[in-house]
N, C-alpha and C positions, 0 to 999 in steps of 0.2 A: 813661045810663052817665057814669061819671065822666071828667074829661078830666086829662091830665098834660102840663105843660110841662117839658121838660128844657133847661136851658141850658149853656152852656159845655162843650158836646161836642167833644173833640178832633177836629180836622180828619181825621186818619188814621181814627179810629173810625168818624166819620160817613161817610167814602167807602167803608169796609169794609162798613158796614151797607147803604148803599145799593147797593153791587155785589151783595152777597148777595141783598138783597130782589130786585134787577132779575133775577138768574139764576134765582130762584125764580118769577118771574112774578108778584111782590107788590108792593104798594105798601110804602114804607118804614115807615109807620104799622102796617099789618098785621105785617111782619117783626119790628118792635120789640116789639109786643104778644106775639107768639109766643115771642120770646126771653125776655121777662120772665116768661110763663107757665111756660115751661119751667125757668126758675131758680127761681122760687117752689116748683115742683112738686119739683125736686131737693133744695131746702133742707129741705121738709117730710119727703121720704123720707129724708133723712140724719138728721134730728131723730128720726123714729121709730125708725131703726135703733139710735141711741144709746141711746134709752129701752129699747128691746128688749133690748140688751146689758146695760144696767144690771139689768134685771129678771132676765135670765138669770145674772148674776153672784150677785145676791141669793139667787136659788133654789139655786145651787150651794153657796153658804156654808151654806144651810140643810139640806144633806143631812148624814147621820151622817158622821163622821170616816173610816170605813173606804171611804166612797165616793171619797175623793180619790184613792186608790190606782187607781181604775179610769180615771182622767183621762189 
């Protein structure tokens, strides 16, 4: 597995991450990995939604003109 060092984490954020990790019975490392994973998944989900919306708009534009009255 790869490792990642994060420097200059603001004290307030560090305390919040530690507090949350402790309340969930996890190590700080485990909690941060979980937060990063969720963030990456959310980013990918939003990217896919934008692509899907773009495809939908292109599809609607390809419909015959009379179909615009149905929207």
